[in-house]
N, C-alpha and C positions, 0 to 999 in steps of 0.2 A: 622437790623444792624442798632446799635446806634453809633452816631459820636458826639464829644465833640472837640471843640479847643480851646485853652489858650493862648494869646499874651500878652508878658511881655517886659515890657522897661527896660533895664539894662544899666546901666554905669559902665565901666570897661576898664583896659588897658592891652595891652600886646605887646609883640615883637615876632616876627617870627624867626625861626631857618631856613633858607634857605639857599640853595648851589649855589646862585645867590645874585649880588649884590643888594640890594634893600633898599628904606628907610623905608620898613615894619622891618627890622632887629632892628630899633630902638625902645625904648618904647614910644608907642603913644596911645590913646583913643578913644573909639567908643561908641556911644548912639546907642547901639544895640538894634533891635526888634528880638525877638524870638516866632515862633509862634510853638505852640506844640499841633499835632492832633493824639486823641486816639479814638479808637473802641471798640466796645464790642457787642458780641450777646446778651447778658443777662445782666441786670441791678444788681449791686450789691444791698444788703438789704437795703441800704438807698436809692434805687431808681437812682443809679449815675452808669454812665460807669467809673470815676474817679472823687475825689473831685479837685474844682480847687483851693482850698486853698494847698491841698499836692503839686500840680504841682508847685504854686509860693514857698512854702520851698525847695522842691526840687531842685530848679534851681536858682530861685532868690536870695534866702538866701546864697547860695555857691556862686556864680559869681557878683553881684552885687557890685559896689566901692570895686572892689578886682582888685591886679595885675594878671591876668589869669596864668601866667606862674608857679605863686607861690600857687595857688590852684586846677590844672589841671595837670595830671602825662604825657601829650604827647605835643606837638608843637600846638598852639591854634590857628590853622587857623578855618576860618569859617566852613568850611566841618567836622574838627574833633570835632568843640564844638556842630553841628548839631546831629553828631550821638553820642557823650554824652549825651544829652539831651535827646536823644529818648530812651538812657538805662536808664534813671534815674524813667521815670515814666510808671508805669503798664497801658498797654493796647496801650504804644505809638506807632505807625507804621511810623511816620513822624514828621520831626521838619526842619524848615525852620527858617533860620538865617541871617536877614539882618545888616550889617556890617555900610551901608551907603546907599544913594538914590540907587545908581548904581550896588550895589555888595551885591549879594544874593545868600546864598548856602542852599542845602538841602541834607538831608539824608532821607530815605525811606527802610524800612524793606520790603526785599523780600518775597513773599507768597511761602509759600513751598507746 
């Protein structure tokens, strides 16, 4: 099995739609660290699991310097962002989203 990971630094803002009172319902920003994990049994014709530049295009180009509520069709929690990133990249099985030093969320595809 071949494994690759790509870490992206993204600056963006969001506000959360919550059913309780929280300062996070107000627009605020983060300097996110998003790490995408991919794996494949076989390499593609170029000798790669997935091109690192493609990961950057599919995630950073969409999210960087944006209001996430305006570019994503869901409540942009760190958990939902992790799932979305995983779905954007071929062979991605896990994404870890760090919104601040102590706040990290992850999404991992369950093995079938």
